[in-house]
N, C-alpha and C positions, 0 to 999 in steps of 0.2 A: 168811308173807313177812317179812322183815326190812327196816330201812330203815337208809341207811346216814347215817350221821352225819359231819358233819366234824372231830369230835374237838377243837377249840376250835383249827383251823389256819386256818381262813377260807379255805379250797382249793376248799369244794363250794359252790357258790351255790344255792339254788331258780331251778330252771327252765333250771338250763345242763346240757346235754348230760355224762355220767359219760364217763371216757377208760375205752378198751378195756382191762381185765384185760391185764396182763405175759405173757408167756411163748410157746412156739411157735405159728405157726399153722397146720401142716402138717396133710394132712389125716388124719383118724383111724387108718387102716388102717397109715399108714406111721409114725404114732407106737406104735401097738400091737408092730411090731416093731426092738429096738433096733439093729442094724445097719443095717435100713432107714435110722433115722432119723437116725442116724450119717452115713450116705451122704447126706442128704436135705440134713443140715445143713450137711456139708464140701459140696455141688454150690452151696446159696442163698452160704457164704461166699466160692468162687471167682467165683461170676455177680456177686455185689455187690462183692467187688475188682476186678474187671476194670472195671467201670463206674467205680468211686471213682476208680482208675489215671487212667481216660479224662477224665475230670473235672480231675482234676490236669493230665493234660497239656493240657487244655484253656485252664487257668488263663493262661499265657503268649502259646495262640494263639487264632485267633479260634474262638469258639464258648461256650456257654453253662456255663462251667466248674463255678460254684456251684450252678448246677442240675442238673448231672449229679449233684456228689457227693451232694447231696442225695436223689436218686434211689437212687443205689447205698446210702445209709445207710434207705432207705425200703425196699430188698431185703433189707437185714441185720434192720432190726429184723421182717419177718415171721417170723424164728426166732431172733433174740440179744434177750435184756431188758437188756442195756447198750445196743445200739443204739436200743432202744424209748426210753431214758430220756435218751439224745442229742437223741434228736426231739423227744421231750415236751418237755426242755429249750429247744430251738432251739426250736419251734413260740412256749414264751412268750415267750422274746424277741422275735423279729420282732413278735410284737400288741403287748407292751411299746414296741417301736420305731415302731410304726405309729401307736399312740395318743398317744405322743410328740409326732410328726410331724404329725397333724391339729392338735394345740394351736396355738390363732389364736396366740402370740408368737412360737414356736419357727419357722410358716408366715413372719408376720414376716418375723422374721430370716432365714430361708431367702432370700426374695425380695431382699432387702435386700441381701444380699449376691452374691448372682447377679446381682444389676442392677449394684453397684459392681464386680462381676469383668470382665462383660461391657464395660461403659463404660471401663475400663482396656483390654483386649485391642482395643477399637475404636480409641483414642488411640495404643497402638502400632503397629497397623496405619496409622494416616493419617501417623504418623512416618515409617513407611517408605517408606509410598506417595509422600508429599510429597518426601522425600529419595530416595531411587530410583527412582520410575517404579514402574511395574507389571512391572518383569524378577523373576526368581526369585533369588531366593539366592544359588543358584549359579553363576547370568550375571551378577552384580553384579563389577564392574572395583576398586573405591575399596577 
């Protein structure tokens, strides 16, 4: 049994789960036949494309656009190495952003900025109500 080394890159930590190998995850009986595997890849690509397009449509419309786009990428990643690499990169960046967001200094800054923003919005709302009352903007006569 051979052991994996990180080759000095520092990407493989002790106790960390290893990433799955890249490549097709099609069933073995499909991989054995080239025409069947090619049609499998076309089917996976078309389904993934439909999901990604639906996600892109949801970006300006109500719906979980980015979540659906990443779902389409996950579908592509079952068959295509480039999609697997994109998902690994995305997962790494999201993990880094989550770690950064948990930093106490960053959390304090975000809470401060949110509080300041809410105070400004409340002040603007108070000025509007003081000047126009509870009238809706399209019913204001001035």
